[in-house]
N, C-alpha and C positions, 0 to 999 in steps of 0.2 A: 200425219195431221191429227189423227184421232188421239195419238199419244200426247202431242203438245196441248191440245185442248183439254186433255185430261189432267194436266199439271195443276192448273188452278181453276179449271172449269169456267173461266171467264174470257180468255183471249182466244179468238177463233183462228189467229194466224200464227205462222212460225215465228215471225218477228214480234218481239214484245217491247219495242220502244216507240217513240213518237214519229219516227220516220218510216213506219211500216207501209205507208201509202206512196212512197217515192219509188218509181220504177224506171225513170229515164236515166241515161248515162250522164254522169257528172252533175246531176241535179242536186245531189247531197252537198256539193261544195257551196251552194248558194243558200244554205239554210241560215237561220237567224244567228246562230253562233258564229258562223263564218263571216256573215255580214258585219256583225259587231266587231269582230277582230280586225276586219279591213278598215272600219271607221276609226277605231282606236289607233291603228297604225298610221292612217292618213292624218289624223289629228296630231300625232307625235311628230311626223315629218313636217307638218305645217308649223308646229311650235318651234322646232329646232331651226327651220329655215328662216323664221322671223326674228330669231335672237339677235343677229347683228343690227337689224333696224331698231329693235327695242332698245338695245344698248346705246345706239346713237341718239335716240330720242331722250332716253333717260339722262345721258351726258349733257345734252343741250338744255333740258329742263332744270337740271341741277346747277347749271352755270359753269360746269367744268370745261365745256367746249367753246371757250371764248375764241372767236376768230379775230385775227389781227388784220388790220387794214393799214395800208401804207400811209404815211404822213404826206399830205399833198398841199402845196401852196394854192390858195384860191385867188386872193387879191391883196393888194397893198391897202393899208388902212386909209391912206390919203386919197386913194382913187375912188373910194366908195363913200358918198355923202349920206347923212342921216336921212332915212326914208327911201333909200335906193336899194335895188336888188341886182344881183348878178347871177347868171346861170353858170354852172360848171358841171363836170362829170365826176362822180364819186360813188362808190369805191372803184367801179370799173369804167371803162371808156364808153359803155353803152347805157350807163345808169345816170340819168339826168338829175341834177339837184339845183337848189336855189338858196343863195345866201342873201339875207336881208339885214340891213343895218337899222335897228329899231331905235337906237339912242347913241349918245356919244361913245359909250363903251359897251353897248349891248348889241350882240350879233346873234342871229339864229339862222340855222341852215336845216333844210329838210329835203328829202328826196321828193321830187315834184311830180310823182305819179299819183294821181288820186287813188285813194284806197277803195273807191267804189268800183270803177272799171278801168283804171290805169290811164285816164286821160291826163294830159299835162296840166299842172296847176300853175297859176300865174299870181304874181304879187300885184295887188291893187292898192296903190298908195292912197288913192282918194277914199276908198272904203276901209282902209286899214285892216285888210284881211287877205288871206290867200283864197283865190277863186278858181274853181274848176268850171269852165264854161260849158262842158258837155251836158251836165245834168244839174247845173246851178248848185254845186256844193261849195260850202264856205268853211274855211279853217281859221282858227285863232293863230295869229303869228307868234304869240308868246309861248304857246304849248303845242301847237300843231293839231289840237283836237278839233273835231268837226263842230261847227256851230249851227249849220243849217244844211238842208239838202239830204240826198240819199247816203252819203258816206257815214259809216258808223265807227270807223277806226281812225286813230290819229295818224298823221303823216310820220313816217320814220325820220327821227331826228339824227342829224349828223353832228358829231362831237367836234368842237372847234377849239383852237388854241391860238392865242396871240403871241407872236414871237418876232421881235425885231422890226416892228412896224408892218408886219404882214399877218394875214389870217390863214391858218392852216386847218385842213380837215384831218382829223386823227382817227376817226372811227364812226361807226353807226351805233346809235343807242339801241340797246336790246328792247324789243317790243314787249310791253307790259299790258296786261288786260285790265 
């Protein structure tokens, strides 16, 4: 001890590094450097594990991930009068939708789950708008955009096609902000 202290005349211990006060077994593994290595490793594992989800999100946002929906017949043109609406299920059997005939050759279809809390939306011919009775939300039948009430997002629009006197659903319009 006297020889060590005599080296530089300032260090009173045999150890001359910052861990000279650690005396417990395995305590040195929990030092700052080991902790930072663990955090960098954990961040790397997290980054690698989220790559597939990030790829899917990027693919969807760039528009490369267009999902295809089957073409489905909704109604015959003659069966639906101007101002009337008909409910149907699209694209899946559990997703309810609403087709409205707004004019002689003008049809609009929307998924009829309110964008506020998913209550069913109904067509009100008298008020000329789509109504969510749960929280008094109203939607414009021309665009599906909310006109009053708590909903802030438009109803998802279903793409339509007229073919041979029948109306077909061909897809769901991509949501745009």
